C-alpha positions as CSV (number, residue, x, y, z in Angstrom):
1,M,0.0,0.0,0.0
2,F,2.8,2.3,0.9
3,K,4.6,1.6,-2.3
4,K,1.5,2.3,-4.4
5,T,1.0,5.6,-2.5
6,L,4.7,6.6,-3.1
7,V,4.4,5.9,-6.8
8,C,1.3,8.0,-7.1
9,L,2.8,10.9,-5.2
10,T,6.0,10.7,-7.4
11,I,4.0,11.0,-10.6
12,C,1.9,13.9,-9.2
13,I,5.0,15.8,-8.1
14,M,6.5,15.3,-11.6
15,V,3.5,16.9,-13.1
16,I,3.3,19.8,-10.6
17,A,7.0,20.4,-10.2
18,G,7.9,20.6,-13.8
19,L,9.7,17.3,-14.3
20,P,9.3,15.7,-17.8
21,L,6.5,13.3,-18.2
22,G,7.3,9.9,-19.8
23,A,6.2,9.9,-23.4
24,G,6.3,6.1,-23.8
25,A,3.6,4.0,-25.2
26,A,0.3,4.0,-23.2
27,P,-3.0,2.4,-23.8
28,V,-5.2,4.7,-25.9
29,I,-9.0,4.6,-25.8
30,T,-10.1,5.6,-29.3
31,A,-13.9,5.7,-29.1
32,A,-16.9,5.0,-26.8
33,E,-19.8,3.1,-28.2
34,T,-22.2,4.9,-25.9
35,T,-21.9,8.0,-23.8
36,S,-24.1,9.4,-21.0
37,A,-25.8,12.8,-21.2
38,A,-23.2,15.5,-20.6
39,T,-23.3,17.2,-17.2
40,A,-21.1,19.5,-15.4
41,L,-21.3,17.5,-12.2
42,D,-19.0,14.6,-11.2
43,P,-20.0,12.6,-8.2
44,V,-17.2,12.2,-5.7
45,G,-17.4,10.5,-2.3
46,S,-20.7,9.2,-0.9
47,N,-22.6,12.6,-0.9
48,G,-20.3,15.0,-2.7
49,S,-19.8,16.3,-6.2
50,I,-17.5,18.5,-8.3
51,D,-19.3,21.2,-10.3
52,W,-16.9,22.0,-13.1
53,D,-19.0,25.0,-14.3
54,K,-19.2,26.6,-10.8
55,R,-15.6,25.4,-10.1
56,T,-16.7,24.2,-6.7
57,I,-16.7,21.0,-4.6
58,E,-20.0,20.4,-2.8
59,A,-21.3,17.9,-0.3
60,V,-24.7,17.3,1.3
61,G,-25.3,16.5,5.0
62,Y,-28.3,15.2,6.8
63,G,-29.3,15.4,10.5
64,L,-32.0,13.9,12.6
65,P,-33.7,15.7,15.6
66,S,-32.5,14.5,19.0
67,S,-34.9,12.5,21.2
68,L,-33.8,14.8,24.0
69,S,-35.2,17.9,22.2
70,K,-37.3,20.1,24.4
71,S,-39.5,21.6,21.7
72,P,-40.1,21.5,17.9
73,A,-37.8,24.5,17.5
74,H,-35.1,22.9,19.6
75,A,-35.5,19.7,17.6
76,Q,-34.9,21.5,14.3
77,L,-31.9,23.3,15.7
78,M,-30.4,20.0,16.8
79,A,-31.1,18.4,13.4
80,R,-29.5,21.4,11.7
81,R,-26.3,21.1,13.8
82,A,-26.1,17.4,13.0
83,A,-26.6,18.1,9.3
84,I,-23.8,20.6,9.2
85,A,-21.4,18.2,11.0
86,D,-22.4,15.5,8.5
87,A,-21.8,17.9,5.6
88,Y,-18.3,18.8,6.9
89,R,-17.5,15.1,7.0
90,N,-18.8,14.4,3.5
91,L,-17.1,17.5,2.1
92,L,-13.7,16.3,3.4
93,E,-14.3,12.9,1.9
94,A,-15.3,14.5,-1.4
95,I,-12.1,16.7,-1.5
96,Q,-9.9,13.7,-0.7
97,G,-11.4,11.9,-3.8
98,V,-10.8,14.8,-6.3
99,K,-8.5,13.7,-9.1
100,V,-5.4,15.9,-9.4
101,D,-4.1,14.0,-12.4
102,S,-4.4,10.6,-14.1
103,E,-2.8,8.8,-11.2
104,T,-3.2,10.9,-8.1
105,T,-6.0,12.1,-5.8
106,V,-5.9,14.7,-3.1
107,Q,-5.8,11.9,-0.5
108,N,-2.4,10.8,-1.9
109,F,-1.1,14.2,-1.0
110,E,-2.5,14.0,2.5
111,T,-1.1,10.6,3.1
112,V,2.6,11.8,2.9
113,N,2.3,15.5,3.5
114,D,1.0,16.8,6.8
115,T,1.0,20.4,5.6
116,V,-1.5,19.5,2.9
117,K,-3.7,17.7,5.4
118,V,-3.8,20.7,7.7
119,K,-4.6,23.1,4.9
120,I,-7.4,20.8,3.6
121,S,-8.9,20.7,7.1
122,G,-8.8,24.5,7.1
123,L,-10.4,24.7,3.7
124,V,-13.3,22.5,5.0
125,S,-13.6,24.5,8.2
126,G,-14.2,27.6,6.0
127,A,-16.8,26.0,3.8
128,R,-19.9,28.0,3.1
129,I,-23.5,26.8,3.3
130,V,-25.1,26.9,-0.2
131,T,-28.6,25.6,0.6
132,E,-30.4,24.3,3.7
133,Q,-33.9,23.1,4.5
134,P,-35.9,21.2,7.0
135,L,-37.4,18.1,5.6
136,A,-41.0,16.7,6.1
137,D,-39.9,13.9,8.4
138,G,-38.3,16.3,10.8
139,S,-34.7,15.8,9.6
140,Y,-32.6,18.6,8.1
141,Q,-30.5,18.9,4.9
142,V,-27.5,21.2,4.4
143,T,-25.3,21.6,1.3
144,M,-21.8,23.1,1.8
145,S,-19.3,24.2,-0.8
146,V,-15.6,25.1,-1.2
147,N,-13.7,26.6,-4.2
148,L,-11.9,24.3,-6.6
149,Y,-10.0,27.3,-8.1
150,G,-9.2,30.9,-7.1
151,R,-8.4,32.3,-3.7
152,S,-8.9,30.0,-0.7
153,S,-9.2,27.0,-3.0
154,L,-8.0,23.5,-3.4
155,S,-5.9,24.5,-6.4
156,E,-4.1,27.1,-4.3
157,I,-3.3,24.6,-1.6
158,I,-1.8,22.2,-4.0
159,A,0.2,24.9,-5.7
160,D,1.4,26.4,-2.3
161,T,2.5,23.1,-0.9
162,T,4.3,21.6,-3.9
163,K,7.8,22.6,-5.0
164,S,7.9,23.9,-8.5
165,A,10.8,23.8,-11.0
166,G,9.3,26.8,-12.8
167,Q,7.4,27.2,-16.0
168,Q,8.7,25.0,-18.8
169,P,8.6,26.0,-22.5
170,L,6.3,24.3,-24.9
171,P,7.9,22.0,-27.5
172,D,8.4,23.1,-31.1
173,P,6.4,21.6,-34.0
174,S,7.9,18.4,-35.3
175,L,10.1,18.2,-38.3
176,A,7.1,17.0,-40.3
177,Y,5.4,20.4,-40.0
178,I,5.5,22.7,-43.0
179,P,5.5,26.3,-41.9
180,K,2.6,28.4,-43.2
181,A,0.9,31.7,-42.5
182,L,-1.5,31.4,-39.6
183,P,-4.2,33.8,-38.3
184,A,-4.0,35.2,-34.8
185,Y,-5.5,32.4,-32.8
186,T,-6.8,33.2,-29.3
187,G,-7.0,29.7,-27.7
188,L,-7.7,26.0,-28.3
189,V,-10.9,23.9,-28.3
190,I,-10.6,20.1,-28.3
191,D,-13.7,18.1,-29.1
192,T,-13.9,14.9,-27.1
193,T,-17.4,14.0,-28.1
194,G,-17.9,10.2,-28.1
195,L,-15.0,9.5,-25.8
196,P,-15.4,8.5,-22.1
197,L,-13.3,11.4,-20.8
198,V,-12.6,11.5,-17.0
199,R,-12.2,15.0,-15.8
200,A,-9.3,16.0,-13.5
201,M,-7.6,19.2,-12.3
202,S,-4.3,18.5,-14.2
203,P,-4.9,16.8,-17.6
204,V,-2.2,16.4,-20.2
205,I,-2.6,16.7,-24.0
206,Y,-0.5,14.3,-26.0
207,D,-0.2,13.8,-29.8
208,E,-0.4,10.3,-31.3
209,T,3.4,9.8,-31.1
210,G,3.3,10.1,-27.3
211,R,4.7,13.7,-27.2
212,P,3.2,15.8,-24.4
213,I,2.3,19.2,-25.9
214,Y,0.3,20.8,-23.0
215,G,0.6,20.2,-19.3
216,H,0.7,21.9,-15.9
217,T,4.4,22.6,-16.2
218,N,3.9,24.7,-19.4
219,L,1.5,27.2,-17.9
220,I,1.8,30.4,-15.9
221,P,1.1,29.3,-12.3
222,D,-1.3,32.1,-11.5
223,Y,-3.6,31.1,-14.3
224,V,-3.7,27.5,-13.2
225,V,-4.6,28.5,-9.6
226,S,-7.2,31.1,-10.6
227,K,-9.1,29.2,-13.2
228,G,-7.6,25.7,-13.8
229,M,-5.9,24.2,-16.8
230,V,-8.9,23.7,-19.0
231,D,-12.6,24.4,-19.1
232,Y,-14.8,21.3,-19.5
233,M,-17.6,22.5,-21.7
234,C,-20.7,20.4,-21.8
235,T,-23.9,22.3,-20.9
236,P,-26.0,24.2,-23.4
237,E,-24.7,27.4,-21.9
238,D,-21.1,26.3,-22.3
239,L,-21.6,25.3,-25.9
240,R,-23.3,28.6,-26.7
241,D,-20.4,30.5,-25.2
242,L,-18.1,28.5,-27.5
243,D,-20.2,29.4,-30.5
244,L,-20.3,33.1,-29.5
245,G,-16.6,33.3,-28.8
246,Q,-17.2,34.0,-25.1
247,S,-15.3,31.1,-23.7
248,R,-11.8,31.3,-22.3
249,A,-10.6,30.2,-25.8
250,G,-11.6,33.5,-27.2
251,I,-13.1,34.6,-30.4
252,N,-10.8,32.8,-32.8
253,P,-9.7,29.4,-31.3
254,I,-8.1,26.5,-33.0
255,S,-10.6,23.7,-33.0
256,V,-9.4,20.1,-33.2
257,K,-10.9,16.6,-32.7
258,A,-9.5,14.3,-30.1
259,I,-8.6,10.9,-31.5
260,G,-8.3,9.1,-28.2
261,L,-7.7,9.1,-24.5
262,R,-5.0,7.5,-22.3
263,D,-4.0,7.2,-18.7
264,H,-7.3,6.1,-17.2
265,N,-9.1,8.3,-19.8
266,V,-7.9,11.5,-18.1
267,N,-5.3,12.6,-20.7
268,I,-6.3,13.5,-24.3
269,V,-4.7,12.4,-27.5
270,I,-4.8,14.4,-30.7
271,S,-3.1,13.9,-34.1
272,Q,0.5,14.9,-34.7
273,A,-0.7,17.3,-37.5
274,D,-3.1,19.0,-35.1
275,A,-0.4,19.2,-32.4
276,D,2.1,20.8,-34.8
277,L,-0.5,23.4,-35.9
278,I,-1.3,24.2,-32.3
279,L,2.3,24.6,-31.3
280,A,3.1,26.7,-34.4
281,A,0.1,29.0,-33.6
282,N,1.2,29.3,-30.0
283,A,4.7,30.3,-31.0
284,Q,3.1,33.2,-32.8
285,A,0.5,34.3,-30.2
286,N,1.6,32.6,-26.9
287,F,-2.0,31.8,-25.8
288,L,-1.4,28.3,-24.3
289,P,0.6,29.4,-21.2
290,K,-2.5,31.4,-20.1
291,A,-4.6,28.2,-20.0
292,T,-6.9,29.3,-22.9
293,V,-8.0,25.7,-23.5
294,C,-11.6,24.4,-23.6
295,V,-12.5,20.7,-23.8
296,K,-15.8,20.1,-25.5
297,Q,-18.0,17.2,-24.3
298,N,-21.4,16.5,-25.8
C-alpha cells in the first residue's frame, strides 16, 4: 500500500513540479460506443460532487432531531447542527477523492504531506452553506461548498505546498510540420465527443506519437490556480459560449478533434498534425501558457 502511494505521489510531483512526463507508449481509448448525457457534475465520495461550471466542490449532509429535544424549534436546531457536521465530513471525503491528475487524488497528497492535510482541514472548516432546508420527516438537509480554483481554493493549496521547477517551455512543432501563414488564434478547443473522458484538475494533452504538448508545467502558475488548466464545456450554456466566442478560448480558437484518451481516460490524444499546428500557432500568439483551453463534451 505504501509503495503504491509513493508511486502515485511521485507521478503527481513530476506533473506539478515541472519534471518531464514519460512519453512512452500508453493504452489509448479511441472511441466509446455509448456516452451518457453531458453534465457539469461529477460525483465524488458518498454525498459529494464537483461542479466544473461553478468550479466548486459540494457535499450534502443530513441530520436527525434528538430525542432529547425540548421543543419543535429545539429539535430543528439540533437536526441542523447534525446536518452541518455531516456535511463537513462528507465534504472532506469529497475533497480527498478529487483527481489531481491521471494517477493521483488529493488523498495521496494528504497521506505523505501533513501540511496539505492541515490546509485541507482549514479549507473544509471555512466551507460555506449553499442551501439548507428542514425536511418533512423532521430531519434537516445542508449543502456546503468550497472553491476548486481561485483564492482560498483546493488548487491554491496544491500549488502552495508543492515545490515547482518553474514554467517549462512548450515543445516546437515536429520536423514533419511545413510552416505556413496562420491567423492570430486566441485559444484552443478540443472536441472529445464520443470519448469517455474522465475530468481532472491537471490533464495532459498528447499527440499520437506520445509527445506531451500541454501540461501543468507549461502554464503560468497564477492562471492555473485562478481558473484551472482547462474548461470542461458540456452544458447548453457552455456550448453557446463557445459558438459566440465568449469562452476562455476567445473569439478565434483553433478547434481540433481528439482521436483518443489515455492514462485512465484522463489525458487527451490528438493527431500529430493538429499538435504541430497548435504549437506553431502558439509560437506566434503565446496563448497556451494562459490556459486558454476548452474541452468540449457532448
